C-alpha positions as CSV (number, residue, x, y, z in Angstrom):
1,M,25.4,-35.8,-1.8
2,C,25.2,-32.1,-0.7
3,I,27.1,-29.5,-2.6
4,S,28.5,-26.8,-0.4
5,D,29.3,-23.3,-1.7
6,I,29.0,-19.7,-0.8
7,P,25.4,-18.4,-0.5
8,S,23.6,-16.4,-3.2
9,P,22.8,-12.8,-2.2
10,P,19.4,-12.0,-0.7
11,V,17.0,-9.9,-2.8
12,I,15.5,-6.6,-1.5
13,I,11.8,-6.6,-2.5
14,A,10.7,-3.3,-1.0
15,I,11.5,-0.7,1.7
16,H,8.3,0.3,3.5
17,N,7.0,1.9,6.7
18,I,9.6,4.6,6.4
19,G,9.2,7.0,9.3
20,P,11.4,9.7,10.8
21,H,13.6,7.2,12.7
22,S,13.0,3.7,11.1
23,A,12.3,1.8,7.9
24,T,11.4,-1.8,7.2
25,I,13.2,-3.9,4.5
26,A,11.2,-6.7,2.8
27,W,13.6,-9.3,1.4
28,L,14.1,-12.9,0.3
29,E,17.1,-15.0,1.2
30,G,19.2,-16.4,-1.7
31,F,20.2,-20.0,-2.1
32,H,21.9,-21.1,1.1
33,G,24.9,-22.8,-0.5
34,G,24.3,-26.1,1.4
35,S,24.7,-24.7,4.9
36,D,23.0,-22.3,7.3
37,Q,23.5,-18.7,6.5
38,T,23.7,-15.4,8.3
39,V,22.1,-12.4,6.5
40,H,23.6,-8.9,7.1
41,Y,22.6,-5.4,6.0
42,E,24.9,-2.5,5.5
43,I,23.6,1.0,5.7
44,S,25.2,4.3,4.8
45,S,24.1,8.0,4.6
46,D,26.8,8.9,2.0
47,N,27.0,5.7,-0.1
48,I,30.7,5.5,0.8
49,T,31.0,4.6,4.5
50,W,29.0,1.5,5.4
51,T,27.9,0.2,8.8
52,N,27.5,-3.6,8.9
53,I,24.6,-5.2,11.0
54,P,23.9,-8.9,11.1
55,I,20.2,-9.7,10.8
56,G,20.4,-13.2,12.0
57,M,21.0,-16.9,11.2
58,I,18.7,-18.7,8.7
59,S,18.6,-22.5,8.7
60,I,18.6,-24.5,5.5
61,S,15.0,-24.6,4.2
62,E,13.2,-25.5,1.0
63,T,10.7,-22.8,1.6
64,I,11.4,-19.2,0.5
65,T,9.8,-16.7,2.8
66,I,9.5,-12.9,2.5
67,R,11.2,-11.6,5.6
68,N,10.9,-8.1,7.1
69,T,13.7,-6.4,9.0
70,T,13.2,-3.0,10.7
71,V,16.2,-0.6,10.7
72,N,16.0,1.7,13.8
73,N,17.9,4.8,15.1
74,L,17.7,6.7,11.8
75,T,17.9,10.4,11.5
76,E,14.8,12.3,10.3
77,R,14.9,13.7,6.7
78,T,18.1,11.8,5.8
79,T,18.9,9.9,2.6
80,Y,20.0,6.3,3.4
81,Y,21.5,3.6,1.2
82,I,21.1,0.0,2.1
83,R,22.4,-3.3,0.8
84,L,22.3,-6.9,2.0
85,Y,24.6,-10.0,1.8
86,S,24.8,-13.5,3.2
87,T,27.6,-15.5,4.8
88,N,27.9,-19.2,5.5
89,S,30.7,-21.6,6.4
90,R,32.1,-21.3,2.9
91,G,32.2,-17.6,2.5
92,K,30.4,-14.4,1.7
93,S,27.9,-13.7,-1.1
94,E,27.9,-10.6,-3.4
95,T,26.0,-7.7,-2.0
96,T,22.6,-6.8,-3.4
97,V,22.1,-3.8,-5.6
98,V,22.1,-0.7,-3.4
99,S,18.7,0.7,-2.6
100,K,18.0,4.2,-1.5
101,F,15.3,5.7,0.8
102,I,14.7,9.0,2.6
103,T,13.3,9.2,6.1
104,G,10.4,11.6,6.5
105,R,8.4,13.3,9.2
106,E,5.5,10.8,8.9
107,P,5.6,7.1,8.1
108,S,5.2,6.4,4.4
109,L,3.4,3.3,3.0
110,L,6.0,2.2,0.4
111,F,9.1,3.6,-1.2
112,F,11.6,1.6,-3.2
113,H,14.5,2.8,-5.3
114,V,17.3,0.8,-6.8
115,L,20.6,2.4,-7.8
116,K,22.2,0.9,-10.9
């Protein structure tokens, strides 16, 4: 018997390779809730107005994999806020804790900041 429920939220592990116009999010998917899920990120430059972008469908799997998603078309020297959530046939997860990063002039190796 398979129990079907809304998915658990993904987990942001790190934000890295932050350059002037892009950044990469390292994340883990949460429990799928018994069906395939679609993971989305939301990004904001003011922590008020959010733009929603689907990352893609993830099939049910017993293996948890660190995934990387690159966010493009960012503005140099700008503070960005990012959060993730998942959806499946049963509904939408909670969003992750909001993370913050600042685009720079040169790519940085690693930067991670969680807002509480």
